[in-house]
N, C-alpha and C positions, 0 to 999 in steps of 0.2 A: 775840883774841876776835872782833874785827870781821871779820878776814880769814876766820876759821872760819865765821861767819854768812853772809858774802858767798859763800863757797864752797858752803855748803848751799843758799842761794837760787839760785845758778847751776845747781846740780845739779837742783833741783826744777823750775826753769825749763826746762832741757833735757829732763827727763822729760815735762813737760807738752807741750812742742813736738812731741816724738816721738808722744805719744798723739794730739795734734791731727792730725798728718799721717796717722796710721793711720785715724782717724775720717773724714778727708777722702777717703781711698782707698775706704773702705767706702761712704761716701755716693755717690761717683762710680759705683762698681760697682752699687749698688742703683738709682741713677737710670738708668744705661744699660740695666739689665735691665727696669726699668719701661717705658722708652720702647720697647724691643724688644717686650715683651709687648703694649703698647698698640697698636703697629703691627700685630702678628699678629692681635690682636682685631679691629681695624678691617678688615683684609683678610678675615678669616673672616666678619664680618658682611656684607661686600660679597658674598662668595661665597654666603652663605645667601640674601641678597636675590635674587641672580641665579637660584639654584635655585628659589626660590618663584615667580619671574616665569616661568621655563620651565615649571614644574609647571602654572601657571594656563593657559598657552598650550596645552600638551598636553591638559589636561583639557577646555579649550574645543574643541579639534580633535576629541577623542574624542566629545564630545556632538554635534558637527556630523555626524560620521560615523554616529552612531546614527539621526539623523533621516532 
């Protein structure tokens, strides 16, 4: 009887450990993707800021040429 219960608990423990490892893999995947997208977002925001800066310069030059 005790041996049977121990065997059951060991089986449940093994199943739980397998689920935990799967969840850890999923977590690492999501974390990696989040970091990648955060990096892309930052780079894109920098590009947008640079385009806005250039736009202001070109607009200023255009107004200077009109005068």
